[in-house]
C-alpha positions in Angstrom: -0.1 0.0 0.5 1.4 3.4 -1.0 1.0 7.1 -0.1 -1.2 9.0 -2.5 0.3 12.2 -4.5 -1.8 14.9 -5.0 -2.1 14.7 -9.0 -3.5 11.0 -10.5 -3.2 12.1 -13.8 -1.9 15.9 -15.4 -1.3 14.0 -18.8 2.5 14.8 -18.6 3.2 11.1 -19.6 2.8 9.7 -23.0 -0.4 8.2 -23.8 -1.9 6.0 -22.1 0.3 6.2 -19.4 -0.8 8.7 -16.8 1.3 11.3 -14.6 1.3 7.8 -12.0 2.9 5.7 -13.9 0.1 3.8 -14.6 -2.1 2.8 -17.6 -5.5 3.8 -18.5 -7.4 1.5 -20.6 -10.8 1.7 -22.2 -13.6 -0.9 -20.5 -17.1 -1.3 -22.2 -19.6 -3.7 -21.5 -19.0 -5.8 -24.4 -16.8 -8.1 -21.3 -20.3 -9.2 -20.3 -22.1 -9.5 -23.5 -23.0 -5.8 -24.0 -22.8 -3.6 -27.0 -21.9 -0.6 -25.9 -18.8 1.0 -28.0 -16.3 3.2 -27.7 -12.6 4.7 -28.2 -10.0 6.4 -25.8 -7.9 9.5 -27.3 -5.5 12.0 -26.4 -6.1 14.9 -28.1 -6.5 18.5 -28.0 -10.5 19.8 -26.6 -11.2 23.4 -26.9 -7.6 23.9 -26.8 -6.4 21.8 -23.7 -4.5 18.5 -24.4 -6.7 16.1 -22.7 -7.9 12.3 -22.5 -11.0 11.8 -24.1 -13.9 9.0 -24.4 -16.3 9.0 -27.0 -18.7 6.4 -28.1 -21.9 5.4 -27.7 -23.7 3.7 -24.7 -26.3 1.0 -25.7 -28.7 -1.0 -23.7 -29.3 -3.6 -25.8 -27.9 -7.4 -24.3 -28.2 -6.0 -20.7 -25.1 -4.0 -21.7 -25.2 0.2 -21.0 -21.6 1.9 -19.9 -18.4 2.3 -21.7 -15.4 4.0 -19.2 -12.2 5.0 -19.0 -10.3 3.0 -15.9 -7.3 3.7 -14.4 -5.1 1.3 -11.4 -3.6 4.3 -8.2 -1.1 2.1 -8.1 0.9 1.3 -11.4 2.5 -2.2 -9.7 -1.7 -3.2 -8.6 -1.9 -2.2 -5.3 -3.4 0.1 -3.1 -3.6 3.7 -2.1 -4.1 5.0 1.4 -6.2 8.4 0.6 -7.7 9.0 3.8 -5.6 12.4 4.1 -8.2 13.7 1.4 -11.4 14.6 1.0 -12.1 13.6 -2.5 -10.9 13.7 -6.4 -11.2 16.6 -8.2 -11.4 16.3 -11.9 -10.6 19.0 -14.7 -13.6 18.2 -17.3 -16.1 19.0 -20.5 -18.2 16.9 -22.6 -21.6 17.3 -24.2 -23.5 18.0 -21.7 -24.6 14.7 -20.3 -24.5 13.2 -16.3 -21.2 10.9 -15.9 -20.2 8.8 -12.9 -16.7 8.6 -11.2 -17.2 5.3 -9.5 -13.9 3.9 -7.3 -13.2 0.3 -6.5 -11.3 -0.7 -3.3 -9.4 -3.8 -1.8 -13.0 -4.9 -1.0 -15.1 -4.6 -4.3 -14.4 -7.9 -5.9 -17.5 -8.5 -8.6 -17.1 -6.0 -11.7 -20.4 -4.9 -10.9 -19.7 -3.5 -7.8 -18.5 -0.1 -7.1 -18.5 3.4 -5.2 -19.9 5.9 -7.6 -21.1 9.7 -7.8 -22.1 11.6 -10.8 -21.4 14.8 -12.2 -22.3 16.6 -15.3 -19.7 17.3 -18.0 -20.6 20.6 -19.7 -19.5 22.5 -22.9 -17.4 24.0 -21.0 -14.3 23.2 -19.2 -14.6 23.4 -15.0 -13.2 21.5 -12.1 -15.6 19.5 -10.5 -14.3 18.6 -7.3 -16.5 15.2 -6.2 -16.1 14.7 -2.1 -15.7 11.0 -0.7 -18.7 11.7 1.7 -20.8 12.1 -1.7 -19.6 8.5 -3.2 -22.5 5.9 -2.6 -22.1 2.3 -2.4 -23.7 0.2 -5.5 -24.2 -3.2 -4.5 -21.5 -4.0 -2.2 -22.3 -3.7 1.6 -18.9 -2.5 2.6 -17.9 0.9 3.2 -15.4 2.8 1.6 -12.0 2.2 2.6 -10.0 5.0 1.8 -7.4 3.2 3.1 -7.4 1.0 0.4 -8.4 2.5 -2.9 -7.8 0.7 -5.9 -8.9 2.0 -8.8 -11.1 4.9 -10.5 -13.8 4.8 -13.3 -15.0 7.9 -15.7 -18.1 5.9 -16.3 -20.7 6.7 -19.6 -23.6 4.4 -18.3 -26.9 3.7 -17.4 -29.0 4.8 -20.1 -28.8 4.9 -24.2 -26.8 7.9 -25.4 -23.6 9.7 -27.4 -21.1 9.8 -24.7 -18.2 12.5 -25.1 -16.2 13.7 -22.5 -12.9 14.8 -21.9 -10.6 14.8 -19.0 -7.8 17.7 -18.6 -5.9 16.7 -15.1 -7.7 14.5 -12.1 -6.2 15.0 -8.6 -7.1 13.8 -4.9 -8.1 17.1 -2.8 
């Protein structure tokens, strides 16, 4: 277990590597039989370098998500985030609602997570998601900030065209 640096990703490393040394991944409901599709790119969005996720979220075949996910420890371990109040992101998008999902060592099933929602408006803005705003999804265990393992920026739960860009993500 390691203590986190404030920066999770400032886009200073070559794509798809994050500043924390881990690699961003695109994951969709196709791993469970769904048909949603997406792409993850590094590009300039509205005059800022950004990590961008675009795609189509479909509810067909019991699907309904695409996400970009990142391990918080590049060695696959956990980080202790108890010194921080939450996660902050610089974000822009297509004026849709998205989720930030957290996974801990206690999360053992793919459908389990701790979730907070936010809106990705067309203008760049900074959002702060306090850990107290995250709710457990299909898990009874309380969020253990000493065992954070993975984050995911997720388009989920309804059929829509996703388009979201992140210019930085950090603990606050």
